[in-house]
N, C-alpha and C positions, 0 to 999 in steps of 0.2 A: 629507547625503546625495544624492548627484550624480545627473546624470538616467539615469545607464545601471545603477547602482546599486537606484534607486527602479522601473525597468523588468525589470530582471529577477528585485526579489525580488516584485514584483504577478506576473509573470508564473508564480513558481514558485510562488507562496503558489495561483493561477488553476488550474493545473495539476493539486499534489496533492489542491485539494482536489475538484475532478471526478473523479478518478483515485479518491479511497479512496469518492467518494458510488457510483458505477460498478463496485466492487470489494467493499466490506462487505457487503452484499445476498449475495451471490457466495460471497466466505470464512466467513461466517455460516452459510448455510444448510450449506456442502463440512462444515466444523467439526464442526457438530451432527451431520451425517452416519456419519460418521467419528468421532467420538466415541463413539457409542450403539448404531452397527451393525455386523457382523461379513458380509461380502458377495465375493464372488469378485474380484480385481483389486485387494483395496482395497489391498496393497503398493504395484500399481505405481501406482495411483491418487494415492497417500500420496508417491512417488516424484519421478510426472509435474509435483506442484505442490508441490515440495521442489525443483526442478531450479533455476528461477531465482535461487535462494539459494546452488547450490552453483558454476553455472557464470557464467565470467569474462562481464560484463555487455555488453562489445562483441560476444561471443559468441551471445548471447539478442538483442539488438540484429540482428546480420548474417541472425540467424532469422526474425525478426521482417519485418525487408526485405526477405527472400525469399519473404516468406510475402504480404506486403501491395504490391509492388512491381508494374509494368504485368502481369510475366507471373507474379506468383506464383496461389497456391491463391484467394488473395482477392484481386486484382488486377482492373483496371481488363480486360485483354481477357481476361481469363476470366469474370466478374461482368458485364460489358457498360458497366457504367460505374463511377464511379471516386468512391473511400470518403473520398479528400480526406486521408488521412493522414501521407502524405512527405510529409518537408519542413514539416509545418504544429506547430501546437500541438495539435492533434488527436492526430498522429503522440508527442507527447511525453507525452501521457494517457497510451496506451495503453500505453507500456514502462514507463511508471511505475508503469501500474496491475500491470502483468504482473512488476514485479519486486517490490514490494509484497505482494502478495498471499501469499507463502509465509512473510511475519512474521505474518501478519494471522490467516491459517490457524492458521497453530503456537498465539499467545497465544490464540487464541477457542476453542478444541479444550485447551488446557489449561482455560478457564473452563470450559465444557462438564462436562470431565471431575472436577469441583473440586462438582459438584453429583449430590447421592443419589441414584440413579436410584430410589430407592422412593420418594421425596418425588412423582417423578411417577407409579408407578405407583397411588400411594394417591391421586394428583389423578384418577386414568380411573375408580379405582374408587365414587367421587362423582360418575361422569355427565359429567368433562369430555374430548371428543374428544379427537387426538393434539393437530393443530392449536390448541385452547383449553390444550390440557394448556403447549402448547408457549409462546403470548404472554403466556398469563395466571402461569405459575410458572418456568418454565425458563430464559423470557430473562429477566424481574428478577431472578431469585437469580445470574443468570451476568453481571449488565450489568457490574458492574467491570471485570471481565476485557475483557467486550468493550470496555468504552470506552477501558480502556490497548491494545487491537490497532489500536482504531482512531487512537486517537493513535501509535502505532511505525509503522499503514499512511501516514500523512499523513505523519510527520518523514522516514518510508526514500525517500516522493513527492517530498518539496522537494528529496535530496538527489543524487535520480539523476542521474547523470551519465551510465555507458558508450554501456547502451542508446536513450539518449534521442538523442543525440548522433547513432547510425548511424541512426537514422527519423526523428526532426526535424531532422537538422541541428544552428549553431551561428548561426544568423541574428539578428543586433541587432534588439530588439522586435521580435520575432516566435516565435521558437524558444531564445532564448538566456534561460536560467535561471538559477536560481546558484549550481550548481555549475558549469556553462559558462560564466559572466561568471567568476568566480574563475580558472578554466583557461584562460581570454584575455587579462584581466589581466597575470596573473604570466609567457603567454609574450610578451607586450610589455612587459612592465619595467614596468607600471603599479602601484608596488606598495603606492601607498595605499592604492589603490582595492583589492587584490588583499586586503591585509591589512581591511579594512573586510567583504569576501566572506567571509572565513574566520570574523573573530569573530561575524559575526551565524551563519554555521555551524555555529561551537561554540556560541553561543546559544539556538539551535534546538534542537540536539541532547540537551545541558544539560536544557531545560527538559521535553524530552520524555521525555526515559528516567526524570527525578525523578517523574512527573506518573504516568508507565507504574506507577512499582515501589510507588508512593503506594497507588493504585489496585487492583494487583494483592494486597496484602499490606492484608490488614484491619489487621493487628496496626500498622501504621505509621501507616492513617487514624486509627482511634481513640487513640491516642499521640497524634497532632499535636491533635487535637478537642478531647484534654481539659486539651491546654496551655491 
């Protein structure tokens, strides 16, 4: 493994881990709220949450760039200080987190909807408050789906390209992640490196999907444990 391959892989893992750690709690709360409550504007919240999944990644990247650029709503000239996101690995974290959020929310929401609400009601009748019920009963019952959501979100963040390219750029050793390195290697005719990046991306994707499927389907897990 050459130095650029190792650098891109390390940066991809770093960006994906930070993005997942930041996004996962927000996605979990949002998924639970949408699974258990009806409220005005729920459809709009669902649409906005899903938006990064259906928009072109470059369009979402341009939106983030306009937001965090010097004259943007969260830019240096507006806030009076620089968040230091544009052309940095932190910008890649923001882009990867935003693009992986819909996948995490949708998977987590399904896992919460699979938990019988009557069990939560029984816990509350036994004296548990909403917070206690959530942490002691709902989360453990939904944990397999939540782990699957985290895995899928991490994998999506590893593979993010378009939005991250727009916000963070493609700077070797600083913001060049796995997908950007693959693109650069192919454009420059470095076929061996491009193939290496491709194989790594395929391996990460296959392992992640396989793990999430086993976690999300209890039948597969029990079948594997019985062998």
